[in-house]
C-alpha positions in Angstrom: 88.7 128.7 70.2 87.9 130.5 66.9 85.3 128.1 66.1 82.6 126.8 68.6 82.6 123.6 67.3 86.4 123.2 67.6 88.0 121.1 70.2 91.4 122.0 71.3 91.7 119.0 73.1 91.7 116.3 70.5 92.4 112.6 70.9 94.4 111.7 74.1 95.0 115.1 75.0 91.4 115.5 75.7 91.1 112.4 77.9 94.3 113.7 80.0 92.6 117.1 80.4 89.4 115.5 81.7 91.3 113.4 84.2 93.4 116.2 85.3 90.3 118.3 85.6 88.7 115.9 87.7 91.8 115.5 90.1 92.1 119.1 90.9 88.5 119.6 91.8 88.8 118.3 95.4 91.2 120.9 96.0 88.4 123.3 96.1 87.1 121.6 99.0 88.6 121.3 102.6 91.4 121.0 103.7 92.5 123.2 100.9 89.8 125.7 100.3 91.0 127.0 96.8 87.0 127.4 95.9 87.5 128.9 92.3 89.2 125.9 91.2 85.6 124.3 91.0 84.8 126.7 88.1 88.0 125.8 86.5 87.7 122.2 86.8 84.1 122.3 85.2 85.2 124.7 82.5 87.8 121.9 81.3 85.4 119.2 81.5 82.6 121.0 79.5 85.3 122.2 76.9 86.6 118.4 76.8 82.9 117.4 75.9 82.8 120.0 72.9 82.5 118.4 69.4 82.9 114.8 70.4 80.6 111.8 70.1 78.6 110.4 73.0 80.9 107.5 73.3 83.8 109.9 73.7 81.9 112.1 76.1 81.3 108.9 78.3 85.0 108.1 78.4 86.0 111.7 79.2 83.3 112.0 81.7 84.5 108.7 83.5 88.0 109.8 83.6 87.0 113.1 85.0 84.9 111.4 87.6 87.9 108.8 88.5 90.2 111.8 89.0 87.6 113.7 91.2 86.8 110.7 93.3 90.3 109.0 93.3 91.6 112.2 94.9 88.6 113.4 96.8 87.5 110.1 98.6 91.0 108.3 98.8 90.3 108.2 102.6 87.9 105.1 101.8 91.4 103.1 101.5 92.3 103.9 105.3 89.1 102.6 106.6 89.3 99.5 104.7 93.1 98.8 105.1 93.9 100.4 108.6 90.8 99.4 110.4 89.0 97.0 108.2 92.4 95.0 108.3 92.5 94.2 104.4 95.5 93.6 102.7 97.1 96.5 100.9 96.0 94.9 97.5 92.4 94.1 98.6 92.0 97.5 100.1 93.4 98.9 96.9 91.0 97.1 94.6 87.8 97.9 96.9 88.6 101.6 96.8 89.6 101.5 93.1 86.1 99.8 92.2 84.3 102.4 94.6 86.2 105.3 92.7 85.5 103.8 89.3 81.8 103.3 90.2 81.3 106.8 91.0 83.3 107.8 88.3 81.1 106.2 85.6 78.3 108.5 86.9 80.1 111.5 85.1 80.6 109.3 82.4 76.8 108.5 81.9 76.2 112.2 82.2 78.4 113.2 79.4 76.9 110.6 77.3 73.4 111.8 77.9 74.2 115.3 77.5 75.7 114.4 74.1 72.7 112.3 73.1 70.3 115.3 74.0 72.6 117.9 72.4 74.4 116.5 69.5 78.2 116.8 68.5 78.5 120.5 69.1 77.3 122.2 72.1 75.4 125.5 71.6 75.6 128.6 73.7 72.3 127.5 75.4 73.7 124.1 76.0 76.5 125.7 78.0 74.5 127.9 79.8 71.2 125.5 80.4 72.0 122.0 79.6 75.3 121.3 81.1 74.7 123.3 84.4 71.5 121.4 85.0 73.0 118.2 84.2 75.8 118.7 86.6 73.0 119.6 89.3 71.1 116.4 88.4 74.2 114.4 89.0 74.7 115.8 92.2 71.0 115.1 93.4 71.4 111.4 91.9 74.4 110.9 93.9 73.2 112.0 97.0 70.0 109.5 96.5 71.3 106.4 94.4 71.8 103.4 96.8 71.1 105.6 100.0 73.4 108.3 98.5 76.8 109.7 98.8 76.6 113.5 99.0 80.6 114.0 99.1 82.4 116.5 96.9 79.4 118.7 96.0 80.6 121.6 94.6 78.8 124.1 96.6 79.9 122.9 99.9 83.4 124.4 99.0 81.9 127.7 98.2 81.0 128.5 101.8 84.6 130.0 101.8 83.9 132.2 99.0 81.2 135.0 97.5 78.7 132.3 97.0 78.3 131.6 100.5 75.7 134.3 100.7 73.3 132.2 98.3 73.4 129.1 100.3 70.8 130.2 102.9 68.6 130.9 100.0 68.8 127.9 97.6 71.3 125.6 99.6 74.4 123.9 98.6 73.1 122.4 95.5 72.0 125.9 94.3 75.5 126.9 94.7 76.8 124.0 92.9 74.5 125.1 89.9 75.8 128.5 90.0 79.3 127.3 89.9 78.5 125.0 86.7 76.6 128.0 85.2 79.6 130.2 85.8 81.8 127.6 84.0 79.1 127.3 81.2 79.2 131.1 81.0 83.0 131.1 80.5 82.8 128.3 77.8 80.4 130.5 75.8 82.9 133.4 76.0 86.0 131.1 74.9 84.1 129.4 72.2 82.4 132.3 70.7 84.6 135.2 71.9 81.4 136.8 73.4 83.0 138.6 76.3 79.6 140.3 77.2 78.7 136.7 78.8 81.4 137.3 81.3 78.9 139.8 83.0 76.7 136.7 84.1 79.4 135.4 86.5 80.0 139.0 87.4 76.5 139.3 88.6 76.2 135.9 90.1 79.2 136.1 92.3 78.9 139.9 93.4 75.1 139.3 94.1 76.3 136.2 96.5 78.8 138.6 98.0 76.2 141.0 98.7 73.8 138.5 100.2 76.4 137.2 102.8 75.7 140.5 105.2 71.9 139.4 105.4 70.9 138.0 108.7 68.3 135.4 108.1 67.5 134.4 111.6 67.7 136.1 115.2 69.2 135.2 118.5 66.8 133.7 121.1 67.6 133.3 124.8 70.9 133.9 126.6 74.0 132.2 125.3 74.6 128.7 126.2 77.7 127.5 127.7 78.6 124.0 126.2 81.4 121.4 126.7 82.4 119.1 123.8 84.1 116.2 125.0 86.7 114.3 122.6 87.8 111.5 124.5 90.3 110.2 121.8 89.9 106.6 122.5 91.9 104.6 119.8 89.4 103.0 117.3 91.7 99.7 117.5 90.9 99.3 121.1 87.3 101.2 121.4 85.1 98.2 121.4 87.2 95.8 123.5 85.2 94.8 126.5 88.4 95.4 128.7 88.5 99.1 127.7 84.9 99.8 128.5 85.5 100.6 132.3 88.2 102.9 131.4 86.5 104.8 128.6 83.3 105.3 131.1 85.4 106.7 133.7 87.3 108.9 131.2 84.2 110.6 130.1 82.7 111.0 133.4 85.8 112.6 134.8 86.0 114.9 132.0 82.3 115.9 132.5 82.7 116.4 136.2 85.5 118.8 135.4 82.9 121.1 133.2 79.8 121.0 135.6 79.7 124.8 134.9 78.4 124.1 131.5 75.0 124.3 130.5 75.3 121.5 128.2 77.9 118.5 127.6 78.1 116.7 124.6 79.9 113.2 124.1 80.7 112.0 120.4 79.0 109.1 118.7 79.1 105.9 120.5 81.4 107.3 123.3 79.9 104.7 125.6 80.7 101.3 124.1 78.1 99.2 125.9 74.3 99.1 125.2 72.1 101.7 127.1 70.3 98.9 129.3 73.7 97.5 130.5 74.9 100.8 131.9 71.8 102.7 132.7 71.3 101.8 136.4 75.0 101.7 137.5 76.4 104.4 135.3 74.2 106.6 133.3 71.2 107.3 135.9 73.7 108.3 138.4 75.7 110.4 136.2 72.6 112.3 135.0 71.2 113.0 138.6 74.9 114.4 139.4 74.5 116.6 136.3 71.0 117.8 136.8 72.0 118.7 140.4 74.5 121.2 138.9 72.0 122.3 136.2 73.8 120.7 133.4 72.4 118.7 130.6 74.6 115.7 129.2 73.9 114.0 125.9 75.9 111.2 124.5 76.2 108.3 122.0 75.9 104.8 122.7 74.0 101.8 121.1 70.3 101.2 122.2 68.8 97.6 122.1 65.2 97.7 120.7 62.3 96.3 122.7 62.2 93.1 120.4 65.6 92.2 122.1 67.2 91.8 118.6 67.6 95.0 116.7 69.7 97.9 118.1 70.2 101.6 117.2 73.2 103.9 116.7 71.6 106.6 119.1 72.0 109.9 121.3 70.5 109.9 124.5 69.8 113.0 126.9 70.3 112.3 130.7 67.7 114.3 131.4 65.0 113.3 134.2 63.0 111.4 131.6 65.7 110.2 129.0 65.0 111.1 125.4 66.6 109.2 122.6 67.4 109.9 119.2 68.1 106.9 116.8 70.2 107.4 113.7 68.0 107.2 110.7 70.7 107.2 107.7 72.8 104.6 108.2 76.4 104.2 106.4 76.9 101.2 104.4 79.6 98.9 105.7 80.0 101.1 108.8 76.6 101.1 110.3 75.5 97.8 108.5 76.5 95.4 106.0 74.0 95.7 103.0 74.4 92.1 101.7 74.7 89.9 105.1 76.3 87.1 102.7 79.4 89.3 102.8 80.1 88.8 106.2 82.9 86.5 107.3 84.5 87.1 103.7 87.0 89.5 105.1 87.2 91.6 108.3 86.1 94.7 106.8 82.5 93.2 106.3 82.4 92.2 110.0 83.5 95.3 111.8 82.1 95.8 115.5 78.7 97.0 115.9 77.9 97.0 112.1 74.2 95.7 112.4 72.5 98.9 113.2 68.8 99.3 112.1 67.6 102.8 111.0 65.4 105.1 113.3 62.2 106.1 112.5 60.9 109.5 111.4 59.0 111.8 113.7 61.2 111.1 116.7 60.6 113.2 120.1 62.0 116.6 120.2 65.1 116.8 122.6 65.3 119.8 124.9 68.6 120.7 126.4 69.6 123.9 128.4 65.8 125.1 127.8 66.2 125.0 124.0 64.8 122.4 121.3 67.7 120.7 119.7 67.9 119.0 116.5 70.2 116.1 116.5 72.1 114.3 113.8 74.9 111.4 114.2 77.9 111.3 111.7 77.0 110.8 108.1 73.5 112.2 108.4 74.6 116.1 108.5 75.7 115.2 104.9 72.2 115.2 103.7 70.8 118.6 103.6 67.0 117.3 103.6 67.3 115.4 106.7 68.6 118.5 108.7 65.7 120.5 107.3 63.4 118.1 109.2 64.7 119.5 112.5 64.2 123.3 111.7 62.8 125.7 112.2 61.5 124.0 115.4 65.2 123.4 116.8 67.2 126.5 117.8 70.5 124.6 117.7 72.0 121.8 116.1 74.0 119.1 117.5 76.1 116.3 115.5 78.1 113.7 117.0 80.2 111.7 114.8 83.2 109.3 114.8 85.6 110.2 112.2 88.4 107.9 113.4 88.0 105.6 110.7 89.6 107.8 108.2 92.7 108.4 110.0 94.8 111.6 109.0 93.2 112.0 105.8 91.1 114.4 103.8 87.9 112.9 105.3 87.6 114.8 108.7 88.1 118.1 107.1 85.7 117.5 104.6 83.1 116.4 106.9 83.7 119.5 109.1 83.1 121.6 106.1 79.9 119.6 105.3 78.6 120.6 108.8 79.6 124.0 108.3 77.3 124.3 105.1 74.5 123.0 107.2 74.6 125.8 109.6 74.7 128.2 107.0 71.7 126.7 105.2 69.6 126.8 108.2 70.9 130.0 110.1 71.6 127.7 113.3 74.6 127.5 115.2 76.0 123.6 115.5 77.9 121.9 118.3 80.0 119.4 116.6 81.9 116.7 118.7 84.0 113.8 117.3 85.7 111.0 118.8 89.2 112.3 118.0 89.0 115.5 116.1 87.7 117.7 114.6 85.1 119.0 117.1 84.1 122.5 116.7 81.7 125.4 117.6 80.0 126.7 114.3 77.9 129.6 114.3 75.0 130.3 112.1 77.1 131.8 109.2 79.0 128.4 109.1 82.0 130.0 110.7 84.2 128.1 112.7 84.2 129.8 116.3 86.8 127.4 117.8 88.2 123.8 117.0 89.8 121.0 118.7 93.1 119.5 117.6 93.0 115.9 115.9 94.3 113.0 117.5 94.3 114.3 121.0 92.2 114.3 124.2 90.5 117.6 124.4 87.5 119.3 125.7 86.2 122.4 123.9 84.1 124.8 126.0 82.7 128.2 124.9 79.3 129.7 124.4 76.9 129.3 121.5 73.9 131.6 120.8 70.6 129.7 119.9 68.7 131.2 117.1 65.0 131.2 115.9 63.4 132.3 112.5 64.0 130.8 109.1 66.3 131.1 106.2 64.5 131.2 102.8 66.1 127.5 102.3 64.4 126.6 105.7 61.0 127.9 104.6 60.8 126.6 100.8 63.4 123.8 100.6 64.6 123.2 97.2 61.1 123.9 95.6 62.5 127.4 94.1 65.5 125.8 92.6 63.6 122.9 91.0 61.0 125.4 89.6 63.8 127.6 88.0 65.5 124.6 86.7 62.2 123.1 85.2 61.3 126.5 83.5 65.1 126.6 82.0 64.7 122.8 80.7 61.2 123.8 79.2 62.8 126.8 77.5 65.7 124.7 76.2 63.7 121.9 75.1 61.5 124.4 73.1 64.7 125.9 71.6 65.7 122.6 70.4 62.2 121.9 68.9 62.6 125.2 66.8 66.0 124.4 65.6 65.4 121.1 64.4 62.1 122.1 63.0 64.0 124.5 60.8 67.1 122.5 60.3 68.1 122.1 56.6 
């Protein structure tokens, strides 16, 4: 661009550019890992918003969001159609509504940014307003209606130089730096000010340098762990006639690994309430494990003392069992937000979809002599909830069920999200799933080993517990919030001066 107010993508071309830019963004994440695409995608979006009206920015932002979520969370269709048994047409419609609703958030972001800045973005808009706007969008998306923290740009950066900043300012901080890089490139293109390319160079080289820092320290001897991936098909998992076979399968696989210090089963591996199988199955199994100096932790539903509510839980078969009840439930998976929807279609009446959330401040679980932070499935997508477990926990465990999503992007994306939690906290993770991908993840977010998908597998290996705190564990998101607030104050003051002296 020779004129900063010029938009090379006028009319329909700009709309198509926004749609394509959104559609390529998910390829910066797992399972593709082309992390630089996140910068290119946002650059195209920012440029498509240049010299347009708020209404046009809303339209182009919505198209970007539709492309982004239409590709990135297409796996929602699998859950609704294959396992929710909805028709192709109905599943397609529900998925489209979900994607469009998420896409509209980007549209609203574009509208707000144009209302604040005016038709032509200035250099300070590209460097301050737009990157902060994207960060606020990710924060809002992770909070609104219980939150959907999927496709966060910083998560994909675990593969690249910006991985070094994640222990300092978290995944959202990395997302902001991606957006800041895109804004810097936009300034360079619009004004031919190539000196602004120094900013991305400093950001990315600084991130690379930070990757070598060890923020936490090993504690104790390495722990030998066994992750049991039973691969019981989702279609028959909750069939009462399958229960005996499932329990026998997990018990047999555990007995083959009594040399492990810790054995972990996935979310709802046992498809019966705790009180139904405690005396005849769990208590004897726990005693047998303890006689061989092995701790077992497993997932199953737990009925509340009131006899009505029930939890999605993990329990340690220690001498005195310790329970962790899932706190952040998945809408339509763990519970149905509007009970009146039940009975309309089978997707709204899935087995065990009436869980209630657990409370905060649940008892600390000790396994193999180490305090452990436990999360169930979707919970590890929420950075703040994992922070609740550290620095007390020296090891993290995530038990999940990704069978709902078949052979789609979802299991790969979720594994990458889990890895980012390990990097943020400086803690290793034992991640076990029903049908893959189970994994040993180290404190840098690196995969030490992983299981194949859709196969029965027991993953065994050593994991090193760690103590200490990364800056992100110590300060949370406060440093990032303070920087963002100061930048916004500076931007607002600049706008005030400009409009005061505007002819």
